MARMI-669623 format. One record per residue (C-alpha): residue number from 1; x, y, z. Coordinates in nm, 3 decimals, always signed. Example, Ala and Ser with C-alpha at 12.3 -4.5 7.8 and 13.67 -1.06 7.14 Angstrom:
> 1, +1.230, -0.450, +0.780
> 2, +1.367, -0.106, +0.714
# end
This chain:
> 1, +5.549, +1.846, -4.065
> 2, +5.339, +1.697, -4.340
> 3, +5.009, +1.886, -4.375
> 4, +4.811, +1.570, -4.442
> 5, +4.933, +1.424, -4.114
> 6, +4.796, +1.721, -3.920
> 7, +4.458, +1.663, -4.085
> 8, +4.470, +1.294, -3.993
> 9, +4.557, +1.382, -3.632
> 10, +4.273, +1.635, -3.622
> 11, +4.033, +1.366, -3.739
> 12, +4.169, +1.126, -3.476
> 13, +4.112, +1.393, -3.210
> 14, +3.754, +1.443, -3.327
> 15, +3.696, +1.066, -3.323
> 16, +3.842, +1.037, -2.973
> 17, +3.626, +1.325, -2.850
> 18, +3.316, +1.163, -2.998
> 19, +3.396, +0.832, -2.828
> 20, +3.469, +1.007, -2.497
> 21, +3.144, +1.201, -2.516
> 22, +2.951, +0.879, -2.569
> 23, +3.121, +0.714, -2.271
> 24, +3.128, +1.011, -2.032
> 25, +2.912, +1.322, -1.988
> 26, +3.044, +1.669, -2.055
> 27, +3.254, +1.846, -1.796
> 28, +3.072, +2.003, -1.504
> 29, +3.339, +2.261, -1.431
> 30, +3.672, +2.398, -1.542
> 31, +3.827, +2.218, -1.246
> 32, +3.703, +1.884, -1.375
> 33, +3.823, +1.965, -1.727
> 34, +4.165, +2.063, -1.599
> 35, +4.197, +1.743, -1.394
> 36, +4.109, +1.522, -1.690
> 37, +4.347, +1.708, -1.923
> 38, +4.622, +1.688, -1.662
> 39, +4.576, +1.313, -1.626
> 40, +4.600, +1.262, -2.002
> 41, +4.904, +1.492, -2.028
> 42, +5.079, +1.302, -1.748
> 43, +5.010, +0.975, -1.929
> 44, +5.161, +1.129, -2.244
> 45, +5.469, +1.230, -2.043
> 46, +5.501, +0.872, -1.919
> 47, +5.489, +0.746, -2.275
> 48, +5.746, +1.005, -2.385
> 49, +5.979, +0.869, -2.117
> 50, +5.915, +0.519, -2.257
> 51, +6.010, +0.641, -2.604
> 52, +6.332, +0.787, -2.463
> 53, +6.416, +0.463, -2.279
> 54, +6.351, +0.253, -2.587
> 55, +6.549, +0.490, -2.804
> 56, +6.841, +0.473, -2.561
> 57, +6.823, +0.093, -2.572
> 58, +6.827, +0.108, -2.951
> 59, +7.135, +0.330, -2.945
> 60, +7.312, +0.083, -2.715
> 61, +7.232, -0.197, -2.959
> 62, +7.343, +0.008, -3.260
> 63, +7.671, +0.108, -3.092
> 64, +7.730, -0.255, -2.999
> 65, +7.674, -0.370, -3.357
> 66, +7.385, -0.591, -3.249
> 67, +7.238, -0.841, -3.487
> 68, +6.929, -0.784, -3.697
> 69, +6.694, -0.973, -3.464
> 70, +6.805, -0.777, -3.156
> 71, +6.770, -0.449, -3.344
> 72, +6.423, -0.546, -3.464
> 73, +6.308, -0.616, -3.110
> 74, +6.434, -0.285, -2.977
> 75, +6.312, -0.085, -3.279
> 76, +5.968, -0.241, -3.231
> 77, +5.977, -0.112, -2.873
> 78, +6.046, +0.241, -3.002
> 79, +5.759, +0.209, -3.247
> 80, +5.515, +0.078, -2.984
> 81, +5.601, +0.345, -2.729
> 82, +5.579, +0.619, -2.994
> 83, +5.234, +0.492, -3.095
> 84, +5.124, +0.497, -2.730
> 85, +5.262, +0.852, -2.698
> 86, +5.065, +0.961, -3.004
> 87, +4.748, +0.806, -2.863
> 88, +4.792, +0.983, -2.530
> 89, +4.862, +1.313, -2.707
> 90, +4.543, +1.269, -2.909
> 91, +4.348, +1.200, -2.589
> 92, +4.499, +1.512, -2.429
> 93, +4.395, +1.724, -2.726
> 94, +4.047, +1.571, -2.729
> 95, +3.998, +1.657, -2.362
> 96, +4.119, +2.012, -2.425
> 97, +3.855, +2.036, -2.700
> 98, +3.598, +1.896, -2.456
> 99, +3.687, +2.175, -2.212
> 100, +3.661, +2.432, -2.491
> 101, +3.316, +2.295, -2.574
> 102, +3.217, +2.327, -2.208
> 103, +3.343, +2.687, -2.199
> 104, +3.136, +2.770, -2.509
> 105, +2.824, +2.655, -2.324
> 106, +2.893, +2.856, -2.008
> 107, +2.706, +3.182, -1.978
> 108, +2.912, +3.470, -1.844
# end
């Protein structure tokens, strides 16, 4: 994987965490953190299934020698669902960081 991309994703995670912290207070417990992370991860799984469905549709079109316009429509669906997957993955990572921040503030 391209190193620069990892840096860009890390910056996106930090930006998402900052926005989330402005909109919502910090976690009050590990249970709350887990629940929020789980919700984001489940949304990422849903988007991954959308990528798979769109990719399957693209394969059907490719095997059927579809025309350019049909291929463009289906390829755009793959792109859109992959972007949504990336966004959900970034939100999942941001919420994991939010939990780590909470854990740093907890006294043992």
